[in-house]
Backbone as XML, in Angstrom:
<?xml version="1.0"?>
<chain id="A" units="angstrom">
  <residue number="1" name="MET">
    <atom name="N" x="-35.094" y="16.005" z="-49.479"/>
    <atom name="CA" x="-33.766" y="15.595" z="-49.761"/>
    <atom name="C" x="-33.095" y="14.601" z="-48.753"/>
  </residue>
  <residue number="2" name="PHE">
    <atom name="N" x="-32.611" y="13.314" z="-49.686"/>
    <atom name="CA" x="-31.988" y="11.982" z="-48.800"/>
    <atom name="C" x="-31.039" y="11.608" z="-49.337"/>
  </residue>
  <residue number="3" name="SER">
    <atom name="N" x="-30.102" y="11.529" z="-48.320"/>
    <atom name="CA" x="-28.764" y="10.899" z="-48.503"/>
    <atom name="C" x="-28.440" y="9.535" z="-47.942"/>
  </residue>
  <residue number="4" name="HIS">
    <atom name="N" x="-28.165" y="8.715" z="-48.903"/>
    <atom name="CA" x="-27.399" y="7.498" z="-48.443"/>
    <atom name="C" x="-26.234" y="7.080" z="-49.052"/>
  </residue>
  <residue number="5" name="ASP">
    <atom name="N" x="-25.505" y="5.964" z="-48.548"/>
    <atom name="CA" x="-23.770" y="5.750" z="-48.757"/>
    <atom name="C" x="-23.646" y="4.857" z="-50.166"/>
  </residue>
  <residue number="6" name="ASN">
    <atom name="N" x="-24.664" y="4.396" z="-50.907"/>
    <atom name="CA" x="-24.671" y="3.555" z="-51.761"/>
    <atom name="C" x="-24.479" y="2.011" z="-51.538"/>
  </residue>
  <residue number="7" name="ALA">
    <atom name="N" x="-24.565" y="1.879" z="-50.080"/>
    <atom name="CA" x="-24.491" y="0.364" z="-49.881"/>
    <atom name="C" x="-25.505" y="-0.457" z="-50.630"/>
  </residue>
  <residue number="8" name="ARG">
    <atom name="N" x="-25.505" y="-1.500" z="-50.963"/>
    <atom name="CA" x="-26.337" y="-2.444" z="-51.457"/>
    <atom name="C" x="-27.712" y="-2.359" z="-50.892"/>
  </residue>
  <residue number="9" name="PRO">
    <atom name="N" x="-28.088" y="-2.493" z="-49.772"/>
    <atom name="CA" x="-29.534" y="-2.322" z="-49.504"/>
    <atom name="C" x="-30.193" y="-0.887" z="-49.817"/>
  </residue>
  <residue number="10" name="HIS">
    <atom name="N" x="-29.109" y="-0.017" z="-49.951"/>
    <atom name="CA" x="-29.793" y="1.374" z="-50.269"/>
    <atom name="C" x="-30.254" y="1.600" z="-51.719"/>
  </residue>
  <residue number="11" name="VAL">
    <atom name="N" x="-29.546" y="0.607" z="-52.640"/>
    <atom name="CA" x="-29.578" y="1.110" z="-54.121"/>
    <atom name="C" x="-30.469" y="-0.218" z="-54.777"/>
  </residue>
  <residue number="12" name="THR">
    <atom name="N" x="-31.101" y="-0.997" z="-53.925"/>
    <atom name="CA" x="-31.943" y="-2.148" z="-54.439"/>
    <atom name="C" x="-33.104" y="-1.380" z="-55.483"/>
  </residue>
  <residue number="13" name="ARG">
    <atom name="N" x="-33.397" y="-2.449" z="-56.511"/>
    <atom name="CA" x="-34.310" y="-1.577" z="-57.277"/>
    <atom name="C" x="-35.747" y="-1.256" z="-56.378"/>
  </residue>
  <residue number="14" name="PHE">
    <atom name="N" x="-36.067" y="-1.893" z="-55.521"/>
    <atom name="CA" x="-37.028" y="-1.756" z="-54.878"/>
    <atom name="C" x="-37.077" y="-0.536" z="-53.896"/>
  </residue>
  <residue number="15" name="CYS">
    <atom name="N" x="-35.627" y="-0.129" z="-53.087"/>
    <atom name="CA" x="-35.684" y="1.191" z="-52.538"/>
    <atom name="C" x="-35.583" y="2.304" z="-53.701"/>
  </residue>
  <residue number="16" name="THR">
    <atom name="N" x="-35.023" y="1.890" z="-54.821"/>
    <atom name="CA" x="-34.710" y="3.205" z="-55.624"/>
    <atom name="C" x="-36.337" y="3.363" z="-56.052"/>
  </residue>
  <residue number="17" name="GLN">
    <atom name="N" x="-37.065" y="2.561" z="-56.628"/>
    <atom name="CA" x="-38.093" y="2.569" z="-56.804"/>
    <atom name="C" x="-39.367" y="3.354" z="-55.924"/>
  </residue>
  <residue number="18" name="PHE">
    <atom name="N" x="-39.205" y="3.078" z="-54.725"/>
    <atom name="CA" x="-39.860" y="3.528" z="-53.579"/>
    <atom name="C" x="-39.604" y="5.138" z="-53.525"/>
  </residue>
  <residue number="19" name="LEU">
    <atom name="N" x="-38.702" y="5.519" z="-53.682"/>
    <atom name="CA" x="-37.827" y="6.907" z="-53.600"/>
    <atom name="C" x="-38.380" y="7.609" z="-54.678"/>
  </residue>
  <residue number="20" name="GLU">
    <atom name="N" x="-38.414" y="6.943" z="-56.137"/>
    <atom name="CA" x="-38.956" y="7.727" z="-57.166"/>
    <atom name="C" x="-40.389" y="8.132" z="-57.140"/>
  </residue>
  <residue number="21" name="ALA">
    <atom name="N" x="-40.978" y="6.819" z="-56.576"/>
    <atom name="CA" x="-42.530" y="6.969" z="-56.156"/>
    <atom name="C" x="-43.054" y="7.985" z="-55.385"/>
  </residue>
  <residue number="22" name="GLU">
    <atom name="N" x="-42.364" y="7.982" z="-54.403"/>
    <atom name="CA" x="-42.616" y="9.240" z="-53.274"/>
    <atom name="C" x="-41.940" y="10.346" z="-53.835"/>
  </residue>
  <residue number="23" name="ASN">
    <atom name="N" x="-41.250" y="10.345" z="-54.892"/>
    <atom name="CA" x="-40.764" y="11.931" z="-55.301"/>
    <atom name="C" x="-39.840" y="12.408" z="-54.376"/>
  </residue>
  <residue number="24" name="VAL">
    <atom name="N" x="-39.014" y="11.570" z="-54.058"/>
    <atom name="CA" x="-37.976" y="11.912" z="-52.851"/>
    <atom name="C" x="-36.555" y="11.973" z="-53.624"/>
  </residue>
  <residue number="25" name="GLN">
    <atom name="N" x="-35.997" y="13.031" z="-53.299"/>
    <atom name="CA" x="-34.719" y="13.404" z="-53.978"/>
    <atom name="C" x="-33.705" y="13.057" z="-53.343"/>
  </residue>
  <residue number="26" name="VAL">
    <atom name="N" x="-32.860" y="12.068" z="-54.088"/>
    <atom name="CA" x="-31.559" y="11.567" z="-53.381"/>
    <atom name="C" x="-30.409" y="12.432" z="-53.876"/>
  </residue>
  <residue number="27" name="LEU">
    <atom name="N" x="-29.040" y="12.631" z="-52.860"/>
    <atom name="CA" x="-28.200" y="13.437" z="-53.150"/>
    <atom name="C" x="-27.191" y="12.565" z="-54.092"/>
  </residue>
  <residue number="28" name="PRO">
    <atom name="N" x="-26.581" y="13.041" z="-54.852"/>
    <atom name="CA" x="-25.549" y="12.141" z="-55.708"/>
    <atom name="C" x="-24.333" y="11.630" z="-54.804"/>
  </residue>
  <residue number="29" name="TRP">
    <atom name="N" x="-23.995" y="10.573" z="-54.594"/>
    <atom name="CA" x="-23.100" y="10.135" z="-53.539"/>
    <atom name="C" x="-21.920" y="9.029" z="-54.499"/>
  </residue>
  <residue number="30" name="PRO">
    <atom name="N" x="-20.956" y="9.173" z="-54.810"/>
    <atom name="CA" x="-20.192" y="8.384" z="-55.541"/>
    <atom name="C" x="-19.713" y="7.343" z="-54.718"/>
  </residue>
  <residue number="31" name="ALA">
    <atom name="N" x="-19.892" y="6.036" z="-55.623"/>
    <atom name="CA" x="-19.573" y="4.785" z="-55.279"/>
    <atom name="C" x="-18.327" y="4.628" z="-54.521"/>
  </residue>
  <residue number="32" name="TYR">
    <atom name="N" x="-17.790" y="4.168" z="-53.225"/>
    <atom name="CA" x="-16.566" y="3.740" z="-52.866"/>
    <atom name="C" x="-15.600" y="5.037" z="-52.998"/>
  </residue>
  <residue number="33" name="SER">
    <atom name="N" x="-16.088" y="6.163" z="-52.205"/>
    <atom name="CA" x="-15.697" y="7.471" z="-52.026"/>
    <atom name="C" x="-15.126" y="7.520" z="-50.557"/>
  </residue>
  <residue number="34" name="PRO">
    <atom name="N" x="-13.878" y="7.161" z="-50.216"/>
    <atom name="CA" x="-13.438" y="7.045" z="-48.673"/>
    <atom name="C" x="-13.167" y="8.657" z="-48.534"/>
  </residue>
  <residue number="35" name="ASP">
    <atom name="N" x="-13.045" y="9.491" z="-49.449"/>
    <atom name="CA" x="-12.680" y="11.015" z="-48.936"/>
    <atom name="C" x="-14.072" y="11.507" z="-48.493"/>
  </residue>
  <residue number="36" name="MET">
    <atom name="N" x="-15.466" y="11.238" z="-49.004"/>
    <atom name="CA" x="-16.239" y="11.582" z="-48.506"/>
    <atom name="C" x="-16.833" y="10.945" z="-47.013"/>
  </residue>
  <residue number="37" name="SER">
    <atom name="N" x="-15.980" y="9.951" z="-46.666"/>
    <atom name="CA" x="-16.463" y="9.085" z="-45.557"/>
    <atom name="C" x="-14.998" y="9.367" z="-44.461"/>
  </residue>
  <residue number="38" name="PRO">
    <atom name="N" x="-15.201" y="10.346" z="-43.578"/>
    <atom name="CA" x="-13.860" y="10.246" z="-42.807"/>
    <atom name="C" x="-13.546" y="9.220" z="-41.861"/>
  </residue>
  <residue number="39" name="ILE">
    <atom name="N" x="-14.903" y="8.155" z="-41.459"/>
    <atom name="CA" x="-14.651" y="7.216" z="-41.047"/>
    <atom name="C" x="-13.493" y="5.995" z="-41.266"/>
  </residue>
  <residue number="40" name="GLU">
    <atom name="N" x="-13.747" y="5.854" z="-42.730"/>
    <atom name="CA" x="-12.993" y="5.071" z="-43.389"/>
    <atom name="C" x="-11.424" y="5.114" z="-43.108"/>
  </residue>
  <residue number="41" name="HIS">
    <atom name="N" x="-10.835" y="6.295" z="-42.830"/>
    <atom name="CA" x="-9.319" y="6.725" z="-42.885"/>
    <atom name="C" x="-9.364" y="6.192" z="-41.382"/>
  </residue>
  <residue number="42" name="VAL">
    <atom name="N" x="-10.350" y="6.020" z="-40.475"/>
    <atom name="CA" x="-9.967" y="5.878" z="-38.928"/>
    <atom name="C" x="-9.904" y="4.370" z="-38.852"/>
  </residue>
  <residue number="43" name="TRP">
    <atom name="N" x="-10.751" y="3.651" z="-39.736"/>
    <atom name="CA" x="-10.667" y="2.187" z="-39.620"/>
    <atom name="C" x="-9.449" y="1.779" z="-40.407"/>
  </residue>
  <residue number="44" name="ASP">
    <atom name="N" x="-9.010" y="2.535" z="-41.304"/>
    <atom name="CA" x="-7.738" y="1.921" z="-41.891"/>
    <atom name="C" x="-6.526" y="1.969" z="-41.093"/>
  </residue>
  <residue number="45" name="ALA">
    <atom name="N" x="-6.389" y="3.200" z="-40.190"/>
    <atom name="CA" x="-5.398" y="3.450" z="-39.322"/>
    <atom name="C" x="-5.586" y="2.479" z="-38.192"/>
  </residue>
  <residue number="46" name="LEU">
    <atom name="N" x="-6.618" y="2.050" z="-37.608"/>
    <atom name="CA" x="-6.923" y="1.123" z="-36.333"/>
    <atom name="C" x="-6.403" y="-0.237" z="-37.177"/>
  </residue>
  <residue number="47" name="ASP">
    <atom name="N" x="-6.650" y="-0.387" z="-38.366"/>
    <atom name="CA" x="-6.471" y="-1.886" z="-38.902"/>
    <atom name="C" x="-5.016" y="-2.013" z="-39.084"/>
  </residue>
  <residue number="48" name="ARG">
    <atom name="N" x="-4.456" y="-0.848" z="-39.407"/>
    <atom name="CA" x="-2.919" y="-0.964" z="-39.496"/>
    <atom name="C" x="-2.035" y="-0.907" z="-38.271"/>
  </residue>
  <residue number="49" name="HIS">
    <atom name="N" x="-2.625" y="-0.602" z="-37.164"/>
    <atom name="CA" x="-2.157" y="-0.406" z="-35.622"/>
    <atom name="C" x="-2.221" y="-1.812" z="-35.325"/>
  </residue>
  <residue number="50" name="VAL">
    <atom name="N" x="-3.211" y="-2.393" z="-35.523"/>
    <atom name="CA" x="-3.665" y="-3.517" z="-34.759"/>
    <atom name="C" x="-3.120" y="-4.556" z="-35.552"/>
  </residue>
</chain>
């Protein structure tokens, strides 16, 4: 099992095809899901403070 954050370099056709060819299962991860990435809340709070 592999997990990535749907960043553009991670979901390119090349990467997707490679993972499929190697039979690597990828966990589903919704695009732009701040609730799944707690650091996003920290960056938002820091941006507001600065």
